[in-house]
C-alpha positions as CSV (number, residue, x, y, z in Angstrom):
1,M,-30.8,109.5,-138.9
2,T,-27.4,109.5,-140.7
3,A,-24.9,107.1,-142.1
4,M,-22.1,107.5,-144.6
5,P,-22.9,111.1,-145.8
6,I,-22.4,112.0,-149.5
7,S,-19.1,113.5,-150.1
8,Q,-18.4,116.8,-151.8
9,G,-18.3,116.7,-155.6
10,Q,-20.8,113.9,-156.0
11,P,-23.8,114.6,-158.3
12,D,-27.1,115.6,-156.8
13,P,-28.9,112.4,-155.8
14,S,-32.3,113.9,-156.7
15,K,-31.2,113.8,-160.4
16,R,-31.6,110.0,-160.3
17,F,-35.3,110.6,-160.6
18,G,-34.8,111.9,-164.1
19,H,-35.7,115.2,-165.7
20,W,-39.2,116.4,-165.2
21,T,-40.2,115.2,-168.6
22,T,-39.0,111.7,-167.6
23,R,-41.1,111.8,-164.5
24,L,-44.1,113.0,-166.4
25,F,-43.6,110.2,-169.0
26,V,-43.5,107.7,-166.1
27,L,-46.7,109.1,-164.6
28,V,-48.5,109.0,-168.0
29,L,-47.2,105.5,-168.6
30,F,-48.6,104.2,-165.3
31,T,-51.9,105.9,-166.0
32,L,-52.2,104.1,-169.3
33,L,-51.1,100.8,-167.7
34,T,-53.7,101.3,-165.0
35,L,-56.5,101.9,-167.5
36,G,-55.5,98.7,-169.4
37,M,-55.0,96.5,-166.3
38,T,-58.3,97.5,-164.8
39,Y,-60.3,97.6,-168.0
40,P,-63.3,97.9,-168.4
41,L,-63.5,99.8,-165.1
42,I,-62.9,103.2,-166.8
43,L,-66.1,102.6,-168.9
44,N,-68.2,102.0,-165.8
45,V,-66.6,104.4,-163.3
46,A,-69.9,106.1,-162.5
47,K,-72.1,103.0,-162.3
48,A,-70.2,99.9,-161.0
49,I,-67.3,98.9,-158.7
50,P,-65.0,95.9,-159.2
51,G,-65.6,92.5,-157.6
52,P,-68.5,90.5,-156.2
53,P,-70.4,92.1,-153.2
54,W,-68.1,91.7,-150.3
55,D,-65.9,94.3,-148.6
56,N,-66.3,96.6,-151.5
57,F,-69.9,97.3,-150.6
58,V,-68.8,98.0,-147.0
59,W,-66.4,100.7,-148.1
60,L,-68.8,102.1,-150.7
61,Y,-71.3,102.6,-147.9
62,D,-68.5,104.0,-145.7
63,L,-67.7,106.7,-148.3
64,W,-71.4,107.5,-148.6
65,W,-71.8,107.8,-144.9
66,F,-68.7,110.0,-144.6
67,R,-70.2,112.5,-147.1
68,H,-73.7,112.2,-145.7
69,S,-72.6,112.8,-142.2
70,I,-70.5,115.9,-143.0
71,V,-72.7,117.5,-145.8
72,D,-76.2,116.5,-144.7
73,L,-75.9,116.1,-141.0
74,G,-73.2,118.6,-140.3
75,K,-71.3,116.1,-138.0
76,W,-67.9,114.5,-138.1
77,P,-68.5,110.8,-138.8
78,T,-67.3,109.1,-135.7
79,F,-70.6,107.2,-134.9
80,N,-73.2,105.7,-137.1
81,P,-76.6,105.1,-135.3
82,T,-78.0,103.0,-138.2
83,I,-75.5,100.2,-138.0
84,F,-76.5,97.5,-135.5
85,Y,-79.6,99.6,-134.8
86,P,-80.7,100.5,-132.1
87,F,-77.2,100.3,-130.6
88,G,-75.3,102.0,-133.3
89,Y,-71.6,101.6,-134.1
90,D,-68.4,103.5,-133.2
91,L,-66.8,104.0,-136.6
92,R,-63.4,104.5,-134.9
93,L,-63.2,100.8,-134.2
94,S,-63.0,100.2,-138.0
95,E,-60.6,101.5,-140.6
96,T,-60.9,105.3,-140.7
97,M,-59.3,105.5,-144.2
98,L,-58.8,109.2,-143.3
99,A,-55.8,109.8,-145.6
100,N,-57.7,108.0,-148.4
101,K,-60.8,110.2,-147.9
102,V,-58.8,113.4,-147.9
103,L,-57.1,112.3,-151.1
104,I,-60.5,112.0,-152.9
105,A,-62.5,114.5,-150.9
106,P,-63.3,116.9,-153.8
107,I,-64.6,114.0,-155.9
108,L,-66.5,112.5,-153.0
109,F,-68.2,115.8,-152.0
110,W,-68.9,117.0,-155.6
111,S,-70.0,113.8,-157.2
112,N,-70.9,110.6,-155.5
113,E,-69.4,107.6,-153.6
114,T,-69.3,105.3,-156.6
115,I,-67.1,107.7,-158.7
116,A,-65.0,108.5,-155.6
117,Y,-64.5,104.8,-154.9
118,N,-63.3,104.0,-158.5
119,V,-61.2,107.2,-158.8
120,F,-59.4,106.3,-155.6
121,L,-58.9,102.7,-156.8
122,L,-57.4,103.9,-160.1
123,L,-55.2,106.5,-158.3
124,T,-53.7,103.9,-156.1
125,F,-52.4,102.0,-159.1
126,V,-51.0,105.1,-160.8
127,L,-49.4,106.6,-157.6
128,T,-48.1,103.3,-156.3
129,G,-46.3,102.7,-159.6
130,Y,-45.0,106.3,-159.7
131,T,-43.8,106.4,-156.1
132,M,-42.1,103.0,-156.4
133,Y,-40.4,104.3,-159.5
134,L,-39.0,107.1,-157.4
135,L,-37.7,104.8,-154.8
136,L,-36.1,102.3,-157.2
137,A,-34.6,105.1,-159.4
138,Y,-33.0,106.6,-156.3
139,L,-31.6,103.3,-155.1
140,T,-30.4,102.0,-158.5
141,D,-29.8,105.1,-160.6
142,N,-31.4,103.1,-163.4
143,P,-34.7,104.6,-164.6
144,F,-35.5,101.7,-166.9
145,G,-35.1,99.1,-164.2
146,A,-37.1,101.4,-161.9
147,V,-40.0,101.4,-164.3
148,V,-40.0,97.6,-164.6
149,G,-39.8,97.1,-160.8
150,A,-42.5,99.7,-160.2
151,A,-44.8,98.0,-162.7
152,I,-44.3,94.6,-160.9
153,F,-45.1,96.2,-157.6
154,A,-48.1,98.2,-158.7
155,F,-49.8,95.4,-160.5
156,S,-48.8,92.5,-158.2
157,P,-51.2,89.7,-157.5
158,Y,-51.7,91.2,-153.9
159,R,-52.9,94.5,-155.3
160,M,-55.1,92.9,-158.0
161,H,-56.6,90.6,-155.4
162,A,-57.2,93.6,-153.0
163,M,-59.2,95.2,-155.9
164,A,-61.3,92.1,-156.5
165,A,-61.9,91.5,-152.8
166,G,-62.8,95.1,-152.1
167,W,-60.0,95.8,-149.7
168,L,-60.0,99.5,-150.4
169,P,-57.9,100.5,-147.4
170,L,-55.2,98.0,-148.2
171,L,-55.0,99.3,-151.8
172,A,-53.4,102.5,-150.4
173,T,-49.8,101.4,-150.9
174,Q,-48.8,104.6,-152.7
175,W,-47.2,106.1,-149.5
176,I,-45.1,103.0,-148.6
177,P,-42.3,103.5,-151.2
178,L,-42.1,107.2,-150.1
179,V,-41.5,106.1,-146.5
180,F,-38.5,104.1,-147.4
181,L,-37.3,106.6,-150.0
182,Y,-37.2,109.5,-147.4
183,I,-35.7,107.3,-144.7
184,E,-32.9,106.4,-147.1
185,R,-32.5,110.0,-148.2
186,S,-32.3,111.1,-144.5
187,L,-29.6,108.5,-143.9
188,R,-27.6,109.4,-147.0
189,E,-28.0,113.1,-147.2
190,R,-28.6,114.0,-143.5
191,Q,-31.0,116.8,-144.2
192,A,-33.8,117.4,-141.7
193,R,-36.5,117.9,-144.3
194,F,-36.1,114.3,-145.5
195,A,-36.8,113.1,-142.0
196,L,-39.9,115.3,-141.8
197,W,-41.1,113.8,-145.1
198,A,-40.5,110.3,-143.8
199,G,-42.6,111.0,-140.8
200,L,-45.4,112.5,-142.9
201,F,-45.5,109.5,-145.3
202,M,-45.5,107.0,-142.5
203,A,-48.4,108.8,-140.9
204,L,-50.3,108.8,-144.3
205,T,-49.6,105.1,-144.6
206,V,-51.1,104.4,-141.1
207,L,-54.0,106.7,-141.6
208,S,-54.9,104.8,-144.8
209,S,-55.1,101.5,-143.0
210,W,-54.4,100.5,-139.4
211,Y,-53.0,97.2,-140.6
212,Y,-50.1,99.0,-142.1
213,L,-49.1,100.4,-138.7
214,Y,-48.0,96.8,-137.9
215,I,-46.9,95.7,-141.3
216,V,-45.0,98.7,-142.6
217,G,-44.0,99.8,-139.1
218,S,-42.3,96.4,-138.3
219,L,-40.6,96.4,-141.7
220,V,-39.2,99.9,-141.1
221,V,-37.7,98.7,-137.8
222,V,-36.2,95.7,-139.5
223,Y,-34.8,97.9,-142.3
224,L,-33.2,100.4,-139.9
225,L,-31.9,97.7,-137.6
226,F,-29.7,96.3,-140.4
227,R,-29.2,99.6,-142.3
228,L,-27.7,101.5,-139.4
229,R,-24.9,99.0,-138.6
230,P,-22.4,99.6,-137.0
231,W,-24.9,100.8,-134.4
232,G,-22.3,102.2,-132.0
233,E,-21.0,104.6,-134.6
234,T,-24.4,105.6,-135.7
235,F,-25.8,106.2,-132.2
236,H,-23.0,108.6,-131.4
237,Q,-23.9,111.0,-134.2
238,P,-26.2,113.8,-133.1
239,V,-27.8,114.2,-136.5
240,F,-29.2,110.7,-136.2
241,W,-31.1,111.6,-133.1
242,R,-32.3,114.9,-134.5
243,N,-33.7,113.3,-137.6
244,L,-35.3,110.5,-135.7
245,L,-36.9,113.0,-133.4
246,L,-38.2,115.1,-136.3
247,A,-39.7,112.1,-138.1
248,S,-41.3,110.8,-134.8
249,L,-42.8,114.2,-134.0
250,V,-44.5,114.5,-137.4
251,F,-45.8,111.0,-137.2
252,L,-47.1,111.3,-133.7
253,A,-48.7,114.7,-134.3
254,L,-50.8,113.3,-137.2
255,V,-51.6,109.8,-135.9
256,V,-52.1,110.2,-132.1
257,P,-55.2,112.5,-132.3
258,V,-56.9,109.8,-134.4
259,A,-55.7,106.8,-132.6
260,L,-55.7,107.9,-128.9
261,P,-59.5,108.1,-128.4
262,V,-59.9,104.6,-129.8
263,V,-57.1,103.1,-127.7
264,L,-58.2,104.8,-124.5
265,G,-61.9,104.2,-124.9
266,R,-62.2,100.8,-126.6
267,A,-58.9,99.0,-126.2
268,R,-60.5,95.8,-124.9
269,E,-62.7,95.5,-127.9
270,M,-59.8,95.6,-130.4
271,G,-57.5,92.7,-131.2
272,W,-57.0,89.5,-133.0
273,S,-56.8,86.0,-131.6
274,L,-54.2,83.5,-132.8
275,T,-57.0,81.5,-134.3
276,E,-57.8,84.5,-136.6
277,V,-54.1,84.9,-137.4
278,E,-53.9,81.3,-138.5
279,K,-57.1,81.5,-140.5
280,W,-55.8,84.3,-142.7
281,A,-52.2,83.2,-142.9
282,A,-50.7,82.4,-146.3
283,S,-49.7,78.8,-147.0
284,A,-46.1,78.2,-148.2
285,D,-47.2,77.2,-151.7
286,D,-49.1,80.5,-152.1
287,F,-45.7,82.1,-152.8
288,F,-44.7,79.6,-155.5
289,L,-47.9,78.6,-157.3
290,P,-49.5,81.1,-159.7
291,N,-52.5,82.9,-158.4
292,V,-56.0,81.9,-159.5
293,Y,-56.6,85.2,-161.4
294,H,-54.2,84.2,-164.1
295,P,-56.3,84.1,-167.4
296,I,-54.5,81.0,-168.8
297,W,-53.6,78.6,-166.0
298,G,-55.4,80.2,-163.0
299,K,-58.1,77.5,-162.8
300,Y,-55.6,74.7,-163.2
301,F,-53.6,75.8,-160.2
302,L,-56.7,76.4,-158.2
303,S,-57.6,72.8,-158.7
304,M,-54.2,71.9,-157.1
305,R,-55.0,73.7,-153.9
306,A,-56.4,71.7,-151.0
307,Y,-56.3,74.7,-148.7
308,T,-58.7,77.4,-149.8
309,L,-60.6,79.8,-147.6
310,R,-63.6,81.9,-148.4
311,Y,-63.3,83.5,-151.8
312,P,-62.9,86.4,-152.6
313,W,-61.5,87.4,-149.3
314,Y,-58.8,84.7,-149.7
315,A,-57.7,83.6,-153.1
316,P,-54.8,81.1,-153.3
317,G,-51.7,82.7,-154.8
318,F,-52.5,86.3,-154.2
319,V,-49.1,86.7,-152.6
320,Y,-47.4,84.9,-155.5
321,L,-44.2,86.7,-156.4
322,G,-43.8,85.4,-160.0
323,V,-40.8,83.7,-161.6
324,V,-39.9,86.7,-163.8
325,A,-40.2,89.1,-160.9
326,L,-38.0,86.9,-158.7
327,L,-35.3,86.5,-161.4
328,L,-35.2,90.2,-161.9
329,A,-35.1,90.9,-158.2
330,F,-32.2,88.6,-157.6
331,K,-30.3,90.2,-160.5
332,G,-31.0,93.6,-159.2
333,L,-30.1,92.8,-155.6
334,F,-26.9,90.9,-156.3
335,G,-25.9,93.2,-159.2
336,V,-25.9,96.3,-157.0
337,R,-22.5,97.9,-156.7
338,G,-22.2,101.1,-154.8
339,R,-21.3,102.8,-151.5
340,Y,-24.6,102.3,-149.8
341,K,-25.4,99.0,-148.2
342,V,-29.1,98.6,-148.9
343,V,-29.0,95.0,-150.3
344,G,-28.6,93.3,-146.9
345,P,-31.4,95.3,-145.2
346,L,-33.8,94.7,-148.2
347,L,-33.1,91.0,-148.1
348,W,-33.8,90.8,-144.4
349,V,-37.1,92.7,-145.0
350,G,-38.1,90.1,-147.6
351,V,-37.1,87.1,-145.4
352,I,-39.0,88.4,-142.3
353,S,-42.0,89.4,-144.4
354,F,-42.2,85.9,-145.8
355,I,-42.0,84.4,-142.3
356,L,-44.6,86.7,-140.8
357,A,-47.0,86.0,-143.7
358,L,-46.9,82.3,-142.9
359,G,-48.6,83.0,-139.6
360,V,-48.3,80.8,-136.5
361,V,-49.1,77.5,-138.2
362,L,-47.3,76.3,-141.3
363,H,-49.8,75.4,-144.1
364,W,-48.7,73.5,-147.2
């Protein structure tokens, strides 16, 4: 992938991330913010997990079975005979969370599933903030703005709700900023290694949650569709096809071995009906009314909602963007001045994300 290469004499783009001491400070900052925003989880990391007993218990059990199957039974955990006994359950039909489990494997194998669950949860906040900082610092060359934007993303209502609802796979958003960062670096700087990194981080995103194959994958397509214009000029450049091929090969090499057995063996058992899509779609006011977790006016806005599904799986306003966040986003988008046309593609990603989140039926 290539478009508008950096000319000779320009400073090294990697310097936009800041000195190593700056990056270390950002990492420490997000560690402290995570401990504060999730308090008192750090005091109960070995004996409790956040949220009422919903999906969190499913993934706590899943982590336990993963360890039990490998350590005690000596088998790779693809099947659990105790679920739906006596028939058992093919675990490949559910989220594998393979990338997530690899990330916390030492903790899971040497301690227990409760500590591993909480450490992973805390890590997602720290790493999501840090990786979003890297993306925003690269795009804006403004480390202060990057920290603010990264904090908004890392502690957004969506992620806080995912913690409360026990959506452990969906908390693994730390790879998503790196996908777009290395796509953009491969476009600007043309180097093959950036395409390889883009393929790796896209694979890690998908191996964290199958949902992100559709969500992030579709948004990558949208971003590239608008980012690569004029298409005729781009498609005639050999380096574009080289980098696209490299990214695709890395992605396929990591994802296909995990996905192919499921697709070939159980394809008819996987899928979502339009009824399910409608059930879990956001209503339009979810984006504009504050979420119910707000400590001051959350209950008030909850009383205004006529359309509420099962809590905690669905909490009105968990996709709320925030007035301050929107104002800062508009200032950032329309205040960008530079050679690289990323504002248009980012706006289109936002618009199409909003439309897709509304589902097939408009709820208000």
